[in-house]
C-alpha positions as CSV (number, residue, x, y, z in Angstrom):
1,M,-0.1,-0.1,0.2
2,R,1.0,3.7,-0.5
3,V,1.3,5.4,3.0
4,A,2.3,9.1,3.8
5,M,3.8,9.4,7.1
6,F,3.9,12.9,9.0
7,T,6.7,13.5,11.4
8,W,8.3,16.8,12.6
9,E,11.8,14.9,12.8
10,S,13.8,12.0,11.4
11,L,17.2,10.9,11.1
12,H,17.3,12.3,7.4
13,S,16.0,15.7,8.2
14,I,15.8,17.7,11.5
15,F,16.4,15.4,14.3
16,A,15.2,15.9,17.9
17,G,15.1,12.3,19.5
18,G,13.3,9.1,19.9
19,V,10.3,9.9,17.4
20,G,12.9,10.5,14.6
21,V,14.3,6.9,15.3
22,H,11.0,5.4,15.3
23,V,9.6,7.1,12.1
24,T,13.1,6.5,10.1
25,E,13.3,2.9,11.2
26,L,9.5,1.9,10.8
27,A,9.3,3.5,7.4
28,A,12.4,1.5,6.0
29,A,11.0,-1.8,7.7
30,L,7.6,-1.1,5.8
31,E,9.3,-0.4,2.6
32,R,11.1,-4.0,3.0
33,R,7.5,-5.6,3.6
34,G,6.6,-4.2,-0.1
35,H,4.8,-1.0,1.0
36,E,5.5,2.5,-0.9
37,M,6.4,4.9,2.1
38,H,6.6,8.7,1.9
39,V,7.5,10.7,4.7
40,I,6.8,14.2,4.9
41,T,8.9,16.2,7.3
42,R,10.8,19.5,7.9
43,R,13.8,20.5,6.0
44,K,17.4,21.6,7.4
45,E,18.9,24.7,5.6
46,D,21.6,22.7,3.9
47,Q,18.9,19.8,2.6
48,S,17.5,19.2,-0.5
49,Y,13.7,18.8,-0.8
50,Y,13.6,15.3,-1.8
51,D,15.8,12.3,-1.2
52,H,15.1,8.5,-1.9
53,I,16.9,6.8,1.2
54,D,16.6,3.0,2.2
55,G,13.7,2.5,-0.3
56,V,11.7,5.5,1.4
57,H,10.7,8.8,-0.2
58,Y,11.6,12.0,1.8
59,H,9.7,14.9,1.1
60,R,10.9,18.1,3.0
61,I,8.9,21.3,3.6
62,D,9.6,24.9,4.9
63,H,7.1,26.6,7.0
64,G,6.3,29.8,8.5
65,L,7.1,30.7,12.3
66,S,5.1,32.5,15.0
67,D,6.0,33.5,18.4
68,N,3.2,31.0,19.4
69,Y,4.9,27.6,19.0
70,V,1.6,25.7,18.9
71,E,0.5,28.3,15.7
72,S,4.1,27.6,14.1
73,M,3.5,23.8,14.2
74,D,-0.1,24.5,12.6
75,F,1.9,26.7,9.9
76,M,4.0,23.2,9.7
77,C,0.8,21.0,9.3
78,K,-0.5,23.2,6.4
79,A,2.9,22.9,4.5
80,M,2.9,19.3,5.0
81,A,-0.7,18.9,3.8
82,H,0.0,21.1,0.6
83,K,3.1,18.9,0.0
84,F,0.7,15.7,0.3
85,H,-1.6,17.5,-2.5
86,E,1.5,18.1,-4.7
87,I,2.6,14.3,-4.4
88,T,-1.0,13.1,-4.9
89,S,-1.2,15.2,-8.0
90,M,2.0,13.5,-9.5
91,I,1.4,9.9,-8.4
92,G,-2.0,9.2,-7.5
93,K,-4.0,8.2,-4.2
94,F,-2.6,7.1,-1.0
95,E,-4.4,4.5,1.1
96,L,-3.7,6.0,4.4
97,V,-1.9,8.9,6.0
98,H,0.1,8.0,9.5
99,A,0.8,11.0,11.8
100,H,3.3,11.0,14.7
101,D,2.5,13.1,18.0
102,W,0.3,16.3,18.4
103,L,3.1,18.2,16.3
104,T,1.4,16.6,13.0
105,A,-2.0,16.0,14.0
106,N,-3.5,18.9,12.1
107,A,-1.7,17.5,9.0
108,M,-3.5,14.2,9.3
109,K,-6.8,16.0,9.8
110,Y,-6.4,18.5,6.6
111,V,-5.6,15.5,4.5
112,M,-8.5,13.3,6.0
113,D,-10.9,16.4,5.6
114,G,-9.6,17.2,1.9
115,F,-9.2,13.6,0.7
116,G,-11.0,11.6,2.5
117,T,-8.0,9.4,3.3
118,P,-8.0,7.3,6.5
119,G,-5.7,8.6,9.3
120,V,-3.5,6.6,11.7
121,F,-2.4,8.7,14.8
122,T,0.4,7.5,16.7
123,I,1.2,9.0,20.4
124,H,4.7,8.4,21.6
125,S,3.9,10.5,24.9
126,T,1.4,13.0,26.3
127,E,1.9,16.6,27.3
128,Y,0.5,15.3,31.0
129,G,3.5,12.8,31.2
130,R,6.1,15.3,29.6
131,D,5.1,17.6,32.5
132,G,5.8,15.1,35.1
133,N,1.9,14.0,35.6
134,V,0.8,17.4,35.9
135,F,-1.9,19.3,34.1
136,F,-0.4,22.6,33.5
137,D,-2.3,25.7,31.9
138,G,-1.0,27.8,28.9
139,F,0.8,26.2,26.3
140,A,0.5,22.7,27.9
141,R,-3.2,23.0,27.9
142,W,-2.9,23.7,23.9
143,I,-1.0,20.9,23.4
144,R,-3.2,18.6,25.4
145,D,-6.2,19.8,23.3
146,A,-4.0,19.1,20.0
147,E,-3.5,15.8,21.3
148,A,-7.3,15.0,22.2
149,A,-8.2,16.3,19.0
150,G,-5.7,13.9,17.0
151,C,-6.9,10.9,19.0
152,H,-10.4,11.8,18.3
153,N,-10.0,12.9,14.5
154,A,-7.9,9.6,13.5
155,T,-9.5,6.6,12.3
156,T,-7.1,4.5,14.6
157,V,-4.7,5.3,17.6
158,I,-1.3,3.7,18.1
159,S,-0.1,3.7,21.5
160,V,3.6,2.7,22.1
161,S,3.0,0.6,25.3
162,R,-0.2,-0.4,27.6
163,F,0.7,2.1,30.3
164,L,0.3,5.1,27.5
165,A,-2.8,3.6,26.1
166,E,-4.6,3.4,29.5
167,E,-3.2,7.3,30.1
168,I,-4.8,8.1,26.7
169,K,-8.2,6.4,27.5
170,R,-8.0,8.2,31.0
171,I,-7.1,11.6,30.1
172,Y,-8.5,12.0,26.5
173,H,-11.6,9.5,26.8
174,V,-10.8,7.9,23.9
175,P,-12.3,4.3,23.4
176,G,-10.4,1.4,24.3
177,E,-11.5,-0.3,21.1
178,K,-9.9,2.6,19.2
179,I,-6.4,2.2,20.4
180,H,-3.6,-0.4,19.4
181,V,-0.7,-1.0,21.1
182,V,2.6,-1.4,18.8
183,P,6.0,-1.4,20.9
184,N,9.3,0.4,19.7
185,G,11.9,-1.2,18.0
186,V,15.7,-0.9,17.8
187,A,18.2,-1.3,15.0
188,Y,20.3,-3.5,17.1
189,H,22.9,-4.3,14.3
190,E,23.8,-0.6,14.9
191,F,25.4,-1.4,18.0
192,D,27.6,-4.1,17.0
193,G,31.2,-3.8,16.6
194,F,34.2,-3.5,19.1
195,I,35.1,-0.3,20.7
196,N,37.8,0.2,23.9
197,P,35.6,1.3,26.6
198,G,38.6,3.0,28.4
199,D,39.5,5.1,25.3
200,V,35.7,6.2,25.3
201,K,35.6,7.0,29.2
202,G,38.9,8.9,28.8
203,I,37.2,11.4,26.3
204,Y,35.1,12.5,29.0
205,G,37.7,12.5,31.9
206,I,36.8,9.2,33.3
207,P,39.2,6.8,34.6
208,P,39.0,3.7,32.2
209,M,38.2,1.1,35.1
210,A,35.6,3.3,36.6
211,P,32.3,1.7,36.7
212,T,30.1,4.0,34.6
213,V,26.5,4.8,34.5
214,F,24.9,6.3,31.6
215,A,21.2,8.0,31.2
216,A,20.3,9.9,28.0
217,G,17.0,11.9,27.5
218,R,15.1,15.4,27.3
219,M,15.8,17.4,30.4
220,T,12.0,17.5,31.7
221,L,10.3,16.7,34.8
222,Q,9.1,13.4,33.0
223,K,12.6,11.9,32.7
224,G,13.4,12.3,36.2
225,M,17.2,13.2,35.7
226,D,16.9,15.4,38.9
227,M,16.0,12.3,41.0
228,L,19.1,10.4,39.4
229,V,21.4,13.2,40.6
230,E,19.8,13.0,43.9
231,A,20.8,9.4,44.0
232,V,24.4,9.9,43.1
233,P,25.6,10.4,46.7
234,M,23.8,7.3,47.9
235,V,25.8,5.2,45.1
236,L,29.0,7.0,46.1
237,A,28.7,6.0,49.6
238,S,29.2,2.6,48.6
239,Y,30.9,2.6,45.2
240,P,33.0,5.8,45.2
241,D,34.8,5.3,42.1
242,T,31.5,5.3,40.1
243,R,31.1,8.2,37.5
244,F,27.8,9.2,35.8
245,I,27.4,10.6,32.2
246,I,23.8,12.3,31.8
247,S,23.2,13.8,28.2
248,G,20.3,15.8,26.9
249,S,18.8,19.2,26.8
250,G,15.6,20.7,27.9
251,P,13.9,23.2,30.1
252,E,14.9,21.2,33.2
253,K,18.7,21.2,32.5
254,D,19.7,24.0,34.7
255,H,17.5,22.8,37.7
256,V,19.1,19.4,37.2
257,M,22.6,20.7,37.2
258,R,21.7,22.7,40.2
259,R,20.5,19.9,42.3
260,A,23.6,18.2,41.5
261,H,25.8,21.1,43.0
262,E,23.5,21.1,46.1
263,V,24.0,17.4,47.1
264,G,27.6,17.3,46.1
265,A,27.4,15.0,43.4
266,M,28.9,17.4,40.4
267,D,32.4,16.0,40.6
268,A,31.1,12.5,39.9
269,I,28.8,13.4,36.7
270,V,29.6,14.2,33.3
271,F,26.8,16.4,31.9
272,L,26.4,16.4,28.0
273,E,24.1,17.9,25.6
274,A,21.9,16.0,23.3
275,L,24.5,13.9,21.3
276,P,25.1,13.1,17.6
277,R,24.0,9.5,16.9
278,W,27.5,8.0,16.6
279,E,28.5,9.7,20.0
280,Y,25.5,8.3,21.7
281,I,26.2,4.7,20.4
282,N,29.9,4.8,21.5
283,I,29.2,5.9,24.9
284,M,26.5,3.2,25.2
285,K,28.9,0.5,24.3
286,A,31.4,1.7,26.7
287,V,29.5,2.2,29.8
288,D,28.5,-0.5,32.5
289,I,25.0,0.4,33.2
290,V,22.1,2.4,31.6
291,V,19.4,4.1,33.9
292,L,15.8,5.2,33.0
293,P,14.8,7.5,36.1
294,S,11.8,8.5,34.7
295,R,8.5,9.7,36.6
296,N,6.4,8.8,33.6
297,E,7.9,6.7,30.8
298,P,5.5,6.0,27.8
299,F,7.7,3.5,26.5
300,G,11.7,3.8,27.0
301,I,13.6,3.0,23.9
302,V,16.9,4.2,25.6
303,A,16.3,0.5,27.3
304,L,16.2,-1.3,24.0
305,E,19.1,0.8,22.8
306,A,21.2,-0.4,26.1
307,W,20.2,-4.0,25.4
308,A,21.4,-3.7,21.8
309,A,24.6,-2.8,23.3
310,G,24.6,-5.7,25.5
311,K,24.1,-3.3,28.9
312,P,21.9,-4.1,31.8
313,V,19.2,-1.5,32.5
314,V,17.7,0.1,35.7
315,A,14.3,1.7,35.0
316,T,11.6,2.8,37.4
317,T,8.2,1.1,37.1
318,A,6.5,4.3,36.2
319,G,5.4,3.4,32.6
320,G,6.4,1.4,29.5
321,P,9.4,-0.4,30.8
322,A,7.5,-2.4,33.4
323,E,5.8,-4.1,30.5
324,F,8.9,-5.7,28.8
325,I,11.7,-5.6,31.3
326,W,11.9,-8.8,33.5
327,H,13.1,-7.6,36.9
328,D,16.6,-9.3,37.6
329,V,16.3,-11.2,34.2
330,N,17.3,-8.6,31.8
331,G,17.0,-5.6,33.8
332,F,16.2,-4.2,37.3
333,L,12.8,-2.4,38.2
334,V,13.0,0.1,41.0
335,D,10.4,2.7,42.7
336,A,10.6,6.1,40.9
337,N,12.6,7.8,43.8
338,P,16.3,8.4,44.5
339,G,16.5,5.6,47.1
340,G,15.0,3.3,44.4
341,L,17.5,4.2,41.9
342,A,20.6,4.2,44.2
343,H,19.4,0.5,45.2
344,G,19.0,-0.5,41.6
345,I,22.2,0.8,40.7
346,G,24.1,-0.6,43.7
347,S,22.7,-3.9,43.2
348,L,24.2,-4.2,39.4
349,L,27.4,-2.8,40.8
350,A,27.7,-5.4,43.3
351,D,27.9,-8.2,40.8
352,H,29.6,-7.8,37.7
353,D,28.9,-11.2,36.3
354,H,25.1,-11.1,36.9
355,C,25.3,-7.5,35.1
356,R,26.7,-8.7,32.0
357,K,24.4,-11.7,32.2
358,L,21.3,-9.1,32.2
359,G,22.7,-7.2,29.4
360,A,23.2,-10.4,27.3
361,N,19.5,-11.4,28.3
362,G,18.5,-7.8,26.9
363,R,20.2,-8.3,23.7
364,K,18.5,-11.7,23.2
365,A,15.1,-9.8,23.7
366,V,15.8,-7.3,21.1
367,E,17.1,-9.5,18.4
368,E,13.9,-11.9,18.8
369,E,11.3,-9.2,19.7
370,Y,12.0,-5.8,19.7
371,N,13.5,-5.5,16.0
372,W,11.9,-3.1,13.4
373,D,10.8,-5.8,11.2
374,K,8.5,-7.2,13.6
375,V,7.3,-3.7,14.6
376,A,6.5,-3.1,10.9
377,M,4.5,-6.3,11.0
378,Y,2.5,-5.1,13.7
379,T,2.0,-1.7,12.2
380,E,1.0,-3.3,9.0
381,G,-1.7,-5.4,10.8
382,V,-2.9,-2.0,12.0
383,Y,-3.1,-0.6,8.4
384,N,-5.0,-3.6,7.3
385,A,-7.7,-3.3,10.1
386,V,-8.1,0.3,9.2
387,L,-8.5,-0.2,5.4
388,S,-11.0,-3.2,6.2
389,Q,-13.4,-0.7,8.1
């Protein structure tokens, strides 16, 4: 079938994070299953307006900007819908459109209204969750309204976890039968190949033999990086040589760094901005433990990437990871507070052999279950269900 995906980010345009990885890998995997995939996304300044990459057609757009971020995203959606019209006039009808997150929900609606094309809407997280399980006013309310509209306008909604599906049903009153759960995946071969962990650690001033813990993600209340830095002194009390790498940018970064100073943890932490993909992969392969300290985690793709690198994961029970991590088999599940995080990290540092075994079990899980070809198969099933309605 011919499918158009709307996304504000991808690995082959402007890239921001997990949604970009998801869309890029899923589109390529669906193409391998015989579908004609078109990704309509934003354009970086130095990029062309069209590319054909891994069998996928990438159509890039420019759009107007406003001081109001929500209005800017609507400008983007209108440009995406216009591009869809251009493509359709050249090559013919699309069977369906697939929008990712609230940012492109209006593009889906414009196309559904203008062309009668069925729409699939994937929610990767909610504004409520990103705000740390709080209903803020202002822009946050507008974004929640856009998410709710996307859910109700779509023919079908895809959620990346059962946890997130329940959240969508609860806060946006979406009927359960309208929601399909399709998990994330990981291109695990991307993490293959040897690197010298000591050399990578040395780049960041970390001794080669120092046990190293890595956390990566947007610096928001949702991701709980402040709880992780509060756990650091507890870990150092028993394992004083441990070092931490925390990467990411976002509105809470200053607060997280300030907390690190306040609790006396700054000397044990290396703070980095959001990383280019190659650097992120090298760090993931070099460290000993990966942590997801989230207050609310819709899925937790970082856990799959850690497993792809053969690393054990410590994650909170607050969300999606509790659905696929088997406690003390391929990861360690803890309460979403500094004490819980310190307990999980310390438990793995205490037994290096068990630590490696958990990482090996995680690698097996991504090879067998959480790969993009399997995710594409599940997504194709949703598409077929939509077209049969």
